[in-house]
N, C-alpha and C positions, 0 to 999 in steps of 0.2 A: 211616681216612677213606673216606667213600663215594666211588664212582667219579666221580660228577658234582658233588662238592663243589667250591666255588670259593674260592681263597685271595685275598682282596682286600688290596691294600696300603693301610695305614691311616696317616693323619697327623692329629694333633690340632692345632687352632688356637685361639688365636694362638700362634705360636712365632717366635723371632727369625730362623731360617733362611728361613722362608717370607716373612716381612716384608721381608727383604733381597732375596730373589728378585723379589718384586713391585716393589720400589723400583728394581731394576736394569733393569726393562722400560721403555725409553724409546721415544718415537715412536708409541706406541699408546694415548695417553691417552683417546681417544674410545672405544676398545674396552674399556678398563679401567673407565671410568665407566659404560658401557652394561651390562656384565656385573654390576658392583656394584649398580647400581640394580635390575636384574631380580631378583637373588638376595635383596636386601633385601625386595622385595615378596613373594617366596615365603616367606621366613622370618618376616616381620612383616606379615601380611595386614591387621592393624588400622592399619598406617601409612597406607594409602590411605583407610580410613574416617575416620581422624582428620583428614586433609587435606581430604576432601570435606565433613566437618561444619564445618570452619573456614571454607572458602571458598565452599561451595555448600550452605548450611544447608537449602535447600528441596529438595535432592536432585539427583543427577546420574546419570541412567541409564547413561551411558557407563562408569561405574566397574564396573558388573556384568560387562562384557566382560573387563576387566582381571582382576577377581577370579576369573573362570572360566578364565583362561589356564592352559595346561599348565605343569608345572614343568620343562619341557625347554628347554635352550639349546643351540644348535649353534654352535660356533666353527669357521668355515669359511674356507679360503684357502690360500695358498701355504705350502710347507714353510719352516721357519726363520724364521717371522714372529712367534713368541711365543705361539702358541695353547696349547700344552701347558704352558708355563711359567706362563702366566696362570691356566689352569685349576687347577693344583696349588698356587698361592700365594695366590689371591684369598680363600681361607678365613680367613686371618688378618685381612684388612681387614674382612670381614663380622663376624667374631667381636668385633673391637674396636668396630665401630659398634653392635653389638647388646649388647655386654657379656655375651655368652654364648659357651659353647664350641661350636665347629664341628668336626665329624669329617668329614674328606675320605677317601673310599675309592676306589680305582682298580682297574678290572678288569684281570686279568693278560693277558699276550700270548697265552696259550693258552686264551682264553675259549671258543673253538670246540670244544675237546676233541679227541678222536681220530677224529671223523667217524662214530661209530656212530649208528644210527638213533635219533632222538629225543634224542640227547645234547645238541645245541646248545640246544634248547628248555629242557631240564632245567637246563642250566648257566646260562642267562639268568635263569630263575626263581630258581635258587640264589643268584645274584649279588645280586638285589634283596632276597631274604630275608636274606642275610648282611649287606647294607647296613643293613637295619632293625635287626638285632640289634646291630651295632657302634654305630649312631647312638643307639639307645635313646631317652632323653628329651632328647637334645641336638638341634642342627641338623646336617644332613648334606648333603654333596655327593658324588654318585656320578659319578665321571669315567670315561667310556668313550673311550679314545684309539683312533685309527684306526677311527673309528666306522663307516666305509663297509664294514668287515669284517662288521658285524652288520646294518647298515641298508640293504643293497643293494636297489635297486628290484626289485619282483616282476616288472616288465615286461621286465627284461633276460633275454635268451635263456639266459645261463649260470646264472641263478638256479635251483638245484635245489630239490627238495622240502624238504630240511633247511634251506636258506637262507630259504625262504618261511615255514616253520614258526617258525624262530628270530625272524624279523622280526615275525611276528604276536604272539609272546609278548612281545617287546620293547615293542611298541605297547600291548599289554594291560597290562603292568606299569606303564608310564608313565601310562596312563589311570587305573590303580588308585591311584597316588600322588595324582593330581589329585582323584579322587573322595573319597579318605580325608582330603584336606587334610593329608597327611603332611608334616612339616617336612624333606623331602628333595628336593633339586633334582638333576636329571640334566644333566650337562654333557658333550655328545658332541662330540668333536674329529675333524675330517675335512679331508683335503686335496682331496677330490673331492665337492663338494656335489651335482653333477649325478648322481652314482651313487646317491644316497640315494633311498629310496622317497618319492613325493609325500605319502603319508599321514603319514609321519614328519615331513617338512619342514613340512607344514601345522600340525602341533601345536607347532612350535618357534618360539622367538624366535631368529632367525638373526643372528649378529654376524660380519661379514666382515673378513678381514685381507688387506692388500695389502703388496707390497714397499715399502720406505721411499722416499718422494720426497725432494726436496732438503731440505725443512724437517725431515723426520724424520731424515735422515742428519746434518744439522747437530746435532740434539739428541744423536744417538748419539756423534758425535765429541767434542762438548763433555763428555759424560760419560766417555768413554774416556780423554780427555787430562787428567782431573783429576789433579793431582800432577805433571804433565809441563809443562815450560816451553814456552809457546806464546803466540801472539797471534791476533788476528782474521784476519790474512792466512793463517795456517796452516789455520784452519777452512775458510775460503773455498776454499783450494787443495785440501783433502781432499774437500770437497763436489763440486768440479768434477772431481777425479780419479776419484771413485767413480760418475760418471754413466756407466752402461752400458746396453746393450740386449741381452738382458733385464737388468733392474735386479738389483743385489745383494740378497740377503735380509739380515735382521738377523743371522742366524747367520754369513753370509759375512763381514759387517763385523766382528763381535765375535770369533767363534771362529777363523776362518781369517785374518782381517786383523789385528786388534789382538793376539790371542794369538800369532800368527806373528811379529809385529813384536817383541813382548816376548821371545820365544825367541831371535830374531836378536840383539837387544841384549844378552841374557844371554850368548849364545855368544861374542860379540865383546867382552864386558866393557866396554860403553859405555852411557851413559844412553839410555833410550827417548826417541825424538823424533818429531815429526810427519813428518819426512822419512823415517824408517824405516818408519812406517806407510804413507806414500804409496808407498814403494818396494815394499812387500809387496803392496799393493792392485794395483799395476801388473802383478804376476806371477800373480795368481789370476783365475779365470773365475767368473762368477756361476753359481749352481746352476741347472740347466736348468728351464724352466717346466714345470708340470704342465698337461696338456691337459685343462682343465676350462672349458668354454664356458657354464657356468651363467649365467643372466641376473642 
């Protein structure tokens, strides 16, 4: 294998595992709908034309702006709020909506390579080329997790020549997809939107993720307590008990809270209960906030 070859993780959609992961993401319905709508426009550009012909038969110049938008989506926000889980599972929803196969490919954690001169640029190019090969005649989603590792702003003092060169190639490859009208969307996931280069952000449709408010936590607890004996007062008590500053993340509630409660009930050989979940929540602390003051 060539030194700068990139191994992309591949997942074909639709598949039952991804559909289940997507369905388990509660409290982020607006983000799910936003991402789905944007990807449908990328993969089915005629959808907009059909709508315009039906509702604006005399023409609607505004549609040209949407047609020319970049195939880049940035999922930005706090850790543990479902960004990566959504990016890796939405392909099944898109595949079912279009009745076509979608290939999701994800860049590896070592995308930067070993730091040799020119290696980052070559590996970014290789990742896009490999994505084209894997997607073939299907629709494709190229997922770049921890995207600030590649898209760091050129204005930042610590951005070295390799970083700037890699960013330039990333932008060039995204522009190439747009120019070719290739059926490939790029979903870049980041916890630090402010660290990304403005030229990258300008090209993107940005979807923001926040920590769950009271309504979102209610939805989470209602899902978590399926199959557990409880009533409305239990949900209210859990929503109140989970009010923290800073707020809990989704993963705090699910992985550290609910899964911790399940393990406690298993260890003590008793049924899982809302009281056990509330007890566990009282013992854990929210994940610290990331210092991102992006507007």
